[in-house]
N, CA, C and O atoms as a Tinker XYZ file with bonds, in Angstrom:
   280  protein
     1  N      4.664000   -5.033000  -35.040000    73     2
     2  CA     5.710000   -4.360000  -34.318000    64     1     3
     3  C      5.054000   -3.528000  -33.270000    63     2     4     5
     4  O      5.771000   -3.172000  -32.334000    81     3
     5  N      3.926000   -3.199000  -33.278000    73     3     6
     6  CA     3.212000   -2.465000  -32.272000    64     5     7
     7  C      2.859000   -3.264000  -31.066000    63     6     8     9
     8  O      2.798000   -2.814000  -29.922000    81     7
     9  N      2.612000   -4.611000  -31.468000    73     7    10
    10  CA     2.258000   -5.526000  -30.388000    64     9    11
    11  C      3.536000   -5.810000  -29.627000    63    10    12    13
    12  O      3.482000   -5.976000  -28.408000    81    11
    13  N      4.578000   -5.867000  -30.226000    73    11    14
    14  CA     5.971000   -6.156000  -29.658000    64    13    15
    15  C      6.434000   -5.149000  -28.745000    63    14    16    17
    16  O      7.012000   -5.394000  -27.686000    81    15
    17  N      6.108000   -3.791000  -29.274000    73    15    18
    18  CA     6.415000   -2.570000  -28.341000    64    17    19
    19  C      5.565000   -2.710000  -26.942000    63    18    20    21
    20  O      6.109000   -2.722000  -25.837000    81    19
    21  N      4.214000   -2.810000  -27.145000    73    19    22
    22  CA     3.320000   -2.794000  -26.092000    64    21    23
    23  C      3.717000   -4.061000  -25.057000    63    22    24    25
    24  O      3.636000   -3.873000  -23.843000    81    23
    25  N      4.122000   -5.276000  -25.561000    73    23    26
    26  CA     4.461000   -6.333000  -24.850000    64    25    27
    27  C      5.647000   -5.976000  -24.111000    63    26    28    29
    28  O      5.618000   -6.307000  -22.925000    81    27
    29  N      6.708000   -5.368000  -24.527000    73    27    30
    30  CA     7.926000   -4.879000  -23.893000    64    29    31
    31  C      7.657000   -3.897000  -22.827000    63    30    32    33
    32  O      8.323000   -3.875000  -21.792000    81    31
    33  N      6.595000   -3.008000  -23.092000    73    31    34
    34  CA     6.364000   -2.018000  -22.043000    64    33    35
    35  C      5.534000   -2.786000  -20.780000    63    34    36    37
    36  O      5.625000   -2.492000  -19.589000    81    35
    37  N      4.799000   -3.727000  -21.306000    73    35    38
    38  CA     3.828000   -4.429000  -20.117000    64    37    39
    39  C      4.902000   -5.333000  -19.315000    63    38    40    41
    40  O      4.746000   -5.505000  -18.106000    81    39
    41  N      5.912000   -5.864000  -19.952000    73    39    42
    42  CA     6.888000   -6.654000  -19.203000    64    41    43
    43  C      7.827000   -5.809000  -18.362000    63    42    44    45
    44  O      8.302000   -6.386000  -17.384000    81    43
    45  N      8.170000   -4.586000  -18.558000    73    43    46
    46  CA     8.931000   -3.914000  -17.972000    64    45    47
    47  C      8.667000   -3.679000  -16.390000    63    46    48    49
    48  O      9.644000   -3.708000  -15.642000    81    47
    49  N      7.524000   -3.473000  -15.919000    73    47    50
    50  CA     7.290000   -3.516000  -14.490000    64    49    51
    51  C      7.504000   -4.914000  -13.921000    63    50    52    53
    52  O      8.046000   -4.976000  -12.817000    81    51
    53  N      7.192000   -5.911000  -14.458000    73    51    54
    54  CA     7.611000   -7.215000  -14.049000    64    53    55
    55  C      8.898000   -7.380000  -13.683000    63    54    56    57
    56  O      9.256000   -7.830000  -12.595000    81    55
    57  N      9.730000   -6.969000  -14.712000    73    55    58
    58  CA    11.245000   -7.175000  -14.581000    64    57    59
    59  C     11.753000   -6.303000  -13.443000    63    58    60    61
    60  O     12.620000   -6.778000  -12.709000    81    59
    61  N     11.331000   -5.163000  -13.241000    73    59    62
    62  CA    11.525000   -4.286000  -12.288000    64    61    63
    63  C     11.103000   -4.788000  -10.814000    63    62    64    65
    64  O     11.840000   -4.587000   -9.848000    81    63
    65  N      9.990000   -5.389000  -10.719000    73    63    66
    66  CA     9.391000   -6.207000   -9.496000    64    65    67
    67  C     10.416000   -7.407000   -9.258000    63    66    68    69
    68  O     10.774000   -7.611000   -8.097000    81    67
    69  N     10.882000   -8.169000  -10.223000    73    67    70
    70  CA    11.703000   -9.222000  -10.028000    64    69    71
    71  C     12.976000   -8.840000   -9.548000    63    70    72    73
    72  O     13.527000   -9.438000   -8.625000    81    71
    73  N     13.497000   -7.806000  -10.173000    73    71    74
    74  CA    14.728000   -7.207000   -9.775000    64    73    75
    75  C     14.860000   -6.766000   -8.380000    63    74    76    77
    76  O     15.835000   -7.037000   -7.679000    81    75
    77  N     13.739000   -6.004000   -7.962000    73    75    78
    78  CA    13.452000   -5.594000   -6.591000    64    77    79
    79  C     13.299000   -6.703000   -5.525000    63    78    80    81
    80  O     13.779000   -6.596000   -4.396000    81    79
    81  N     12.646000   -7.706000   -5.928000    73    79    82
    82  CA    12.530000   -8.856000   -5.052000    64    81    83
    83  C     13.890000   -9.657000   -4.887000    63    82    84    85
    84  O     14.213000  -10.137000   -3.801000    81    83
    85  N     14.641000   -9.769000   -5.988000    73    83    86
    86  CA    16.089000  -10.347000   -5.694000    64    85    87
    87  C     16.938000   -9.552000   -5.020000    63    86    88    89
    88  O     17.888000  -10.087000   -4.448000    81    87
    89  N     16.774000   -8.199000   -4.958000    73    87    90
    90  CA    17.593000   -7.312000   -4.268000    64    89    91
    91  C     17.166000   -7.381000   -2.903000    63    90    92    93
    92  O     18.111000   -7.256000   -2.123000    81    91
    93  N     15.990000   -7.549000   -2.331000    73    91    94
    94  CA    15.508000   -7.729000   -1.193000    64    93    95
    95  C     15.734000   -9.031000   -0.412000    63    94    96    97
    96  O     15.546000   -9.143000    0.799000    81    95
    97  N     16.174000  -10.041000   -1.268000    73    95    98
    98  CA    16.386000  -11.371000   -0.716000    64    97    99
    99  C     17.243000  -11.471000    0.509000    63    98   100   101
   100  O     16.870000  -12.100000    1.499000    81    99
   101  N     18.465000  -10.812000    0.435000    73    99   102
   102  CA    19.248000  -10.966000    1.631000    64   101   103
   103  C     18.766000  -10.280000    2.772000    63   102   104   105
   104  O     19.080000  -10.696000    3.887000    81   103
   105  N     17.915000   -9.103000    2.614000    73   103   106
   106  CA    17.350000   -8.389000    3.738000    64   105   107
   107  C     16.207000   -9.372000    4.285000    63   106   108   109
   108  O     16.149000   -9.503000    5.508000    81   107
   109  N     15.382000  -10.006000    3.563000    73   107   110
   110  CA    14.483000  -11.074000    4.037000    64   109   111
   111  C     15.065000  -12.138000    4.763000    63   110   112   113
   112  O     14.543000  -12.518000    5.811000    81   111
   113  N     16.231000  -12.730000    4.256000    73   111   114
   114  CA    16.790000  -13.771000    5.076000    64   113   115
   115  C     17.274000  -13.155000    6.371000    63   114   116   117
   116  O     16.967000  -13.762000    7.397000    81   115
   117  N     17.961000  -12.079000    6.481000    73   115   118
   118  CA    18.362000  -11.474000    7.704000    64   117   119
   119  C     17.192000  -11.388000    8.687000    63   118   120   121
   120  O     17.254000  -11.814000    9.841000    81   119
   121  N     16.080000  -10.780000    8.118000    73   119   122
   122  CA    14.794000  -10.598000    9.017000    64   121   123
   123  C     14.346000  -11.800000    9.595000    63   122   124   125
   124  O     14.050000  -11.850000   10.789000    81   123
   125  N     14.266000  -12.883000    8.760000    73   123   126
   126  CA    13.787000  -14.184000    9.243000    64   125   127
   127  C     14.814000  -14.717000   10.285000    63   126   128   129
   128  O     14.327000  -15.243000   11.285000    81   127
   129  N     15.890000  -14.665000   10.207000    73   127   130
   130  CA    16.994000  -15.078000   11.127000    64   129   131
   131  C     16.830000  -14.242000   12.378000    63   130   132   133
   132  O     16.695000  -14.824000   13.454000    81   131
   133  N     16.833000  -13.023000   12.323000    73   131   134
   134  CA    16.654000  -12.027000   13.545000    64   133   135
   135  C     15.188000  -12.294000   14.118000    63   134   136   137
   136  O     15.031000  -12.097000   15.323000    81   135
   137  N     14.157000  -12.703000   13.394000    73   135   138
   138  CA    12.961000  -12.905000   14.126000    64   137   139
   139  C     13.013000  -14.328000   14.711000    63   138   140   141
   140  O     12.175000  -14.554000   15.584000    81   139
   141  N     13.685000  -15.126000   14.447000    73   139   142
   142  CA    13.864000  -16.754000   15.043000    64   141   143
   143  C     14.776000  -16.357000   16.190000    63   142   144   145
   144  O     14.498000  -16.941000   17.237000    81   143
   145  N     15.809000  -15.498000   16.257000    73   143   146
   146  CA    16.481000  -15.282000   17.417000    64   145   147
   147  C     15.627000  -14.561000   18.504000    63   146   148   149
   148  O     15.605000  -14.869000   19.695000    81   147
   149  N     14.987000  -13.639000   17.961000    73   147   150
   150  CA    14.123000  -12.935000   18.852000    64   149   151
   151  C     12.994000  -13.767000   19.821000    63   150   152   153
   152  O     12.757000  -13.643000   21.022000    81   151
   153  N     12.428000  -14.624000   18.844000    73   151   154
   154  CA    11.462000  -15.518000   19.312000    64   153   155
   155  C     12.084000  -16.507000   20.291000    63   154   156   157
   156  O     11.472000  -16.780000   21.324000    81   155
   157  N     13.306000  -17.075000   20.015000    73   155   158
   158  CA    13.902000  -17.929000   20.996000    64   157   159
   159  C     14.308000  -17.433000   22.284000    63   158   160   161
   160  O     14.334000  -18.136000   23.294000    81   159
   161  N     14.701000  -15.916000   22.233000    73   159   162
   162  CA    15.032000  -15.141000   23.407000    64   161   163
   163  C     13.721000  -14.962000   24.233000    63   162   164   165
   164  O     13.798000  -15.088000   25.455000    81   163
   165  N     12.649000  -14.708000   23.709000    73   163   166
   166  CA    11.410000  -14.497000   24.349000    64   165   167
   167  C     10.945000  -15.677000   25.030000    63   166   168   169
   168  O     10.573000  -15.626000   26.203000    81   167
   169  N     10.949000  -16.840000   24.290000    73   167   170
   170  CA    10.731000  -18.208000   24.755000    64   169   171
   171  C     11.497000  -18.588000   26.036000    63   170   172   173
   172  O     10.965000  -19.113000   27.015000    81   171
   173  N     12.946000  -18.232000   25.918000    73   171   174
   174  CA    13.813000  -18.396000   27.114000    64   173   175
   175  C     13.410000  -17.648000   28.239000    63   174   176   177
   176  O     13.396000  -18.201000   29.339000    81   175
   177  N     13.096000  -16.520000   28.121000    73   175   178
   178  CA    12.872000  -15.456000   29.133000    64   177   179
   179  C     11.453000  -15.789000   29.752000    63   178   180   181
   180  O     11.277000  -15.829000   30.969000    81   179
   181  N     10.502000  -16.013000   28.868000    73   179   182
   182  CA     9.145000  -16.169000   29.391000    64   181   183
   183  C      9.288000  -17.703000   30.062000    63   182   184   185
   184  O      8.724000  -17.858000   31.146000    81   183
   185  N      9.852000  -18.600000   29.610000    73   183   186
   186  CA     9.989000  -19.998000   30.328000    64   185   187
   187  C     10.789000  -19.606000   31.673000    63   186   188   189
   188  O     10.209000  -19.846000   32.731000    81   187
   189  N     11.952000  -19.079000   31.717000    73   187   190
   190  CA    12.648000  -18.802000   32.979000    64   189   191
   191  C     11.683000  -18.076000   33.928000    63   190   192   193
   192  O     11.497000  -18.546000   35.051000    81   191
   193  N     11.124000  -17.069000   33.575000    73   191   194
   194  CA    10.236000  -16.311000   34.496000    64   193   195
   195  C      9.019000  -17.006000   35.022000    63   194   196   197
   196  O      8.647000  -16.917000   36.192000    81   195
   197  N      8.389000  -17.740000   34.042000    73   195   198
   198  CA     7.166000  -18.652000   34.512000    64   197   199
   199  C      7.681000  -19.617000   35.419000    63   198   200   201
   200  O      7.055000  -19.766000   36.468000    81   199
   201  N      8.696000  -20.298000   35.224000    73   199   202
   202  CA     9.144000  -21.401000   35.860000    64   201   203
   203  C      9.560000  -21.019000   37.221000    63   202   204   205
   204  O      9.293000  -21.669000   38.232000    81   203
   205  N     10.318000  -19.777000   37.176000    73   203   206
   206  CA    10.609000  -19.188000   38.666000    64   205   207
   207  C      9.418000  -19.077000   39.427000    63   206   208   209
   208  O      9.385000  -19.482000   40.589000    81   207
   209  N      8.328000  -18.505000   38.811000    73   207   210
   210  CA     7.242000  -17.928000   39.573000    64   209   211
   211  C      6.376000  -19.249000   40.040000    63   210   212   213
   212  O      5.810000  -19.280000   41.133000    81   211
   213  N      6.333000  -20.295000   39.132000    73   211   214
   214  CA     5.733000  -21.441000   39.450000    64   213   215
   215  C      6.501000  -22.299000   40.693000    63   214   216   217
   216  O      5.906000  -22.969000   41.537000    81   215
   217  N      7.611000  -22.160000   40.623000    73   215   218
   218  CA     8.547000  -22.819000   41.719000    64   217   219
   219  C      8.328000  -22.061000   42.964000    63   218   220   221
   220  O      8.229000  -22.703000   44.010000    81   219
   221  N      8.234000  -20.681000   42.984000    73   219   222
   222  CA     7.900000  -19.827000   44.239000    64   221   223
   223  C      6.654000  -20.065000   44.743000    63   222   224   225
   224  O      6.466000  -20.168000   45.956000    81   223
   225  N      5.556000  -20.189000   43.720000    73   223   226
   226  CA     4.282000  -20.419000   44.335000    64   225   227
   227  C      4.115000  -21.722000   44.869000    63   226   228   229
   228  O      3.338000  -21.932000   45.800000    81   227
   229  N      4.841000  -22.668000   44.303000    73   227   230
   230  CA     4.800000  -24.165000   44.858000    64   229   231
   231  C      5.473000  -24.301000   46.203000    63   230   232   233
   232  O      5.092000  -25.177000   46.980000    81   231
   233  N      6.474000  -23.462000   46.521000    73   231   234
   234  CA     7.368000  -23.804000   47.592000    64   233   235
   235  C      6.871000  -22.667000   48.701000    63   234   236   237
   236  O      7.207000  -22.799000   49.878000    81   235
   237  N      6.153000  -21.678000   48.323000    73   235   238
   238  CA     5.945000  -20.576000   49.228000    64   237   239
   239  C      4.797000  -21.023000   50.228000    63   238   240   241
   240  O      4.917000  -20.772000   51.427000    81   239
   241  N      3.812000  -21.610000   49.791000    73   239   242
   242  CA     2.877000  -22.189000   50.579000    64   241   243
   243  C      2.801000  -23.829000   50.821000    63   242   244   245
   244  O      2.395000  -24.645000   49.993000    81   243
   245  N      3.266000  -24.101000   52.089000    73   243   246
   246  CA     3.244000  -25.452000   52.319000    64   245   247
   247  C      2.148000  -25.683000   53.389000    63   246   248   249
   248  O      1.996000  -24.905000   54.330000    81   247
   249  N      1.366000  -26.831000   53.194000    73   247   250
   250  CA     0.274000  -26.918000   54.053000    64   249   251
   251  C      0.660000  -27.242000   55.340000    63   250   252   253
   252  O     -0.037000  -26.843000   56.273000    81   251
   253  N      1.826000  -28.014000   55.585000    73   251   254
   254  CA     2.170000  -28.429000   57.034000    64   253   255
   255  C      2.717000  -27.172000   57.704000    63   254   256   257
   256  O      2.522000  -27.134000   58.919000    81   255
   257  N      3.359000  -26.138000   57.170000    73   255   258
   258  CA     4.026000  -25.179000   58.090000    64   257   259
   259  C      3.360000  -23.705000   57.486000    63   258   260   261
   260  O      3.826000  -22.654000   57.927000    81   259
   261  N      2.494000  -23.673000   56.685000    73   259   262
   262  CA     2.108000  -22.230000   56.209000    64   261   263
   263  C      2.964000  -21.515000   55.467000    63   262   264   265
   264  O      3.986000  -22.122000   55.145000    81   263
   265  N      2.844000  -20.271000   55.052000    73   263   266
   266  CA     3.856000  -19.751000   54.325000    64   265   267
   267  C      5.307000  -19.785000   54.753000    63   266   268   269
   268  O      5.642000  -19.454000   55.891000    81   267
   269  N      6.154000  -20.181000   53.843000    73   267   270
   270  CA     7.674000  -20.187000   54.352000    64   269   271
   271  C      8.232000  -18.825000   54.206000    63   270   272   273
   272  O      9.212000  -18.657000   54.932000    81   271
   273  N      7.916000  -17.840000   53.513000    73   271   274
   274  CA     8.595000  -16.604000   53.382000    64   273   275
   275  C      7.906000  -15.677000   54.570000    63   274   276   277
   276  O      6.690000  -15.528000   54.697000    81   275
   277  N      8.873000  -15.111000   55.376000    73   275   278
   278  CA     8.466000  -14.447000   56.519000    64   277   279
   279  C      9.123000  -13.065000   56.659000    63   278   280
   280  O      8.861000  -12.352000   57.627000    81   279
């Protein structure tokens, strides 16, 4: 009888942890979705910025006419 009581006491924290994990599952999925969106936005922003700067650097200095911005 004593072993059954001790086993029940030992399993209580596990049940609490499992319940807490199940309660946090929707929050975790929202965080994953938000992080994917943020990552995609950063990639778009960095890609646009780097692409724009590369284009400016490529077109600003032409060897036949010198710098095109005056």
